[in-house]
C-alpha positions in Angstrom: -116.7 35.4 31.8 -120.1 35.9 33.1 -120.8 37.6 36.5 -123.4 36.8 39.1 -125.5 39.1 41.1 -123.1 38.9 44.0 -120.5 40.7 42.0 -120.2 44.4 43.0 -119.9 45.5 39.4 -123.1 43.6 38.3 -125.6 46.4 39.2 -123.4 49.0 37.5 -123.2 47.0 34.3 -127.0 46.5 34.4 -127.7 50.2 34.7 -125.1 51.2 32.1 -126.7 48.6 29.6 -130.1 49.9 30.3 -129.2 53.5 29.5 -127.2 52.5 26.5 -130.3 50.8 25.2 -132.4 53.9 25.9 -130.0 56.3 24.2 -129.3 53.9 21.2 -132.2 51.6 20.5 -130.2 49.5 18.1 -128.0 48.4 21.0 -130.9 46.8 22.8 -129.4 43.4 21.9 -126.2 44.4 23.6 -128.0 45.4 26.7 -129.9 42.1 26.9 -126.6 40.3 26.5 -125.0 42.1 29.3 -128.0 41.8 31.6 -128.1 38.1 30.9 -124.4 37.7 31.6 -124.7 39.5 35.0 -127.9 37.7 35.9 -129.1 41.1 37.2 -132.6 42.2 36.2 -133.3 45.9 35.3 -134.5 47.6 38.5 -138.3 48.5 38.2 -137.5 52.2 38.7 -135.4 52.1 35.5 -138.0 50.3 33.4 -139.0 52.3 30.3 -142.7 52.4 31.3 -141.7 53.8 34.7 -139.8 56.7 33.2 -142.2 59.5 32.3 -139.4 62.0 32.2 -137.5 60.4 29.2 -137.4 63.8 27.6 -135.2 64.9 30.5 -132.8 62.0 29.9 -132.6 63.0 26.2 -131.9 66.6 27.3 -129.1 65.5 29.5 -127.6 63.4 26.8 -127.7 66.5 24.5 -126.1 68.6 27.2 -123.3 66.0 27.6 -122.6 65.9 23.9 -122.6 69.7 23.7 -120.3 70.0 26.7 -117.9 67.4 25.2 -117.8 69.3 22.0 -117.1 72.7 23.6 -114.3 71.0 25.7 -112.0 70.9 22.7 -111.9 74.7 22.0 -111.9 75.4 25.7 -108.7 73.2 26.0 -107.2 75.1 23.1 -107.8 78.4 24.8 -106.4 77.1 28.1 -103.2 75.9 26.3 -102.6 79.4 25.2 -102.3 80.4 28.8 -100.6 77.5 30.6 -98.3 74.5 29.9 -99.9 71.1 29.0 -99.0 69.4 32.3 -100.3 72.2 34.4 -103.5 72.5 32.4 -104.3 68.8 32.5 -103.3 68.6 36.2 -105.7 71.4 37.2 -108.6 70.2 34.9 -108.5 66.5 35.8 -108.0 67.2 39.5 -111.0 69.6 39.6 -113.1 67.2 37.5 -112.3 64.1 39.5 -112.9 66.0 42.8 -116.4 67.1 41.6 -117.2 63.6 40.5 -116.1 62.1 43.8 -118.3 64.6 45.8 -121.3 64.0 43.6 -120.8 60.2 43.9 -120.6 60.4 47.6 -123.6 62.7 47.9 -125.7 60.3 45.8 -124.8 57.4 48.1 -122.6 55.5 45.5 -120.3 52.9 46.8 -116.7 54.1 46.3 -114.8 51.2 47.7 -112.7 49.4 45.2 -112.1 45.7 45.6 -108.4 44.7 45.7 -108.8 42.5 42.5 -110.2 45.5 40.6 -107.2 47.8 41.2 -105.0 46.5 38.4 -107.6 47.0 35.6 -108.7 50.3 37.1 -105.1 51.6 37.2 -104.5 50.4 33.6 -107.7 51.9 32.3 -107.0 55.2 34.1 -103.5 55.4 32.6 -104.8 54.7 29.1 -108.3 56.3 29.0 -107.5 59.3 31.2 -103.9 60.1 31.5 -102.5 59.1 28.1 -105.6 60.3 26.1 -105.8 63.7 27.8 -102.1 64.5 27.6 -101.6 63.3 24.0 -104.7 65.2 22.7 -103.3 68.3 24.4 -100.0 67.9 22.8 -101.6 67.5 19.4 -103.7 70.6 19.9 -100.6 72.7 20.3 -99.3 71.4 17.0 -102.4 71.3 14.7 -105.8 72.9 14.4 -108.3 71.7 17.0 -110.9 70.8 14.3 -108.5 68.5 12.6 -107.2 67.0 16.0 -110.8 66.1 17.1 -111.6 64.3 13.9 -108.4 62.3 14.1 -109.0 61.6 17.8 -112.4 60.0 17.2 -111.0 57.3 15.1 -111.2 55.3 18.5 -113.9 52.9 17.2 -111.5 51.9 14.4 -108.7 51.1 16.7 -111.0 49.5 19.2 -112.4 47.1 16.6 -108.9 46.2 15.5 -107.5 45.6 19.0 -110.6 43.6 19.9 -110.0 41.3 17.0 -106.3 40.9 17.8 -106.4 40.7 21.6 -109.9 39.3 22.3 -110.4 37.2 19.2 -113.7 38.9 18.4 -114.9 38.3 14.8 -116.1 41.1 12.7 -119.3 40.8 10.9 -119.4 41.9 7.2 -121.2 45.1 8.1 -118.6 45.9 10.8 -115.8 45.3 8.2 -117.5 47.6 5.8 -117.8 50.2 8.5 -114.1 50.0 9.3 -113.3 50.2 5.7 -115.4 53.4 5.4 -113.8 54.9 8.5 -110.3 54.2 7.1 -111.3 55.7 3.8 -112.6 58.8 5.6 -109.3 59.1 7.5 -107.4 58.9 4.2 -109.7 61.5 2.7 -108.8 63.8 5.6 -105.0 63.3 5.4 -104.4 63.1 1.6 -105.1 66.8 1.0 -102.5 67.5 3.8 -99.7 65.6 2.0 -97.7 68.7 1.3 -97.9 69.7 5.1 -97.1 66.1 6.5 -93.4 66.6 5.8 -93.2 69.2 8.5 -91.8 67.8 11.8 -94.5 69.5 13.8 -97.3 67.9 11.7 -95.7 64.5 12.0 -95.5 64.9 15.8 -99.0 66.0 15.9 -100.4 63.1 14.0 -98.3 60.6 16.1 -99.7 62.2 19.3 -103.3 62.3 18.2 -103.2 58.7 16.8 -101.5 57.7 20.0 -104.4 59.2 22.0 -107.0 57.3 20.0 -105.1 54.0 20.3 -104.7 54.6 24.1 -108.4 55.1 24.4 -109.1 52.0 22.4 -106.7 49.9 24.5 -108.2 51.3 27.7 -111.7 50.0 26.4 -110.1 46.5 25.8 
């Protein structure tokens, strides 16, 4: 359903849509759709012509991608020193605390409307709790390089769940992309056929696939 400018989430959606369009130009149509749905114009300060420091934005995007990549081997090293639940509890508590402080310092509105709590709790359980715990479990059972590739089958599961639960139709190019993704996943798993009989490998694949599906379900 469309949202109007009085909805507290509208400005956030507008800002997110703008930055998605900046980072990925081919998603500009998506941004226009979201902005039209929220009936919220892009603030003048965020207009492309008013952003002389676009190189800084790209640099931050690179830093985020690099940090996200280094996160996986860092988690593997941490798991060598502490149990899964302890490691995730410390990491997520520290990360969320820093984010809350930064949000508060930047003047962000932190109040959650009562009607938003169910969706927020469900997304938190799926996107944060389930994903982080299951990826950590998988990393204790398989190489990190293999775990991260299997974890990022999230777009495949998201598209399938969107089709089943939201009734979204897939364009021919999307179906082709899903087929290529599935073929890539098979190419990764087929050479491991002799190892898949081991209980530890089966558990690892179940955990990492569960993590990817949990993330996809959280997006839905």
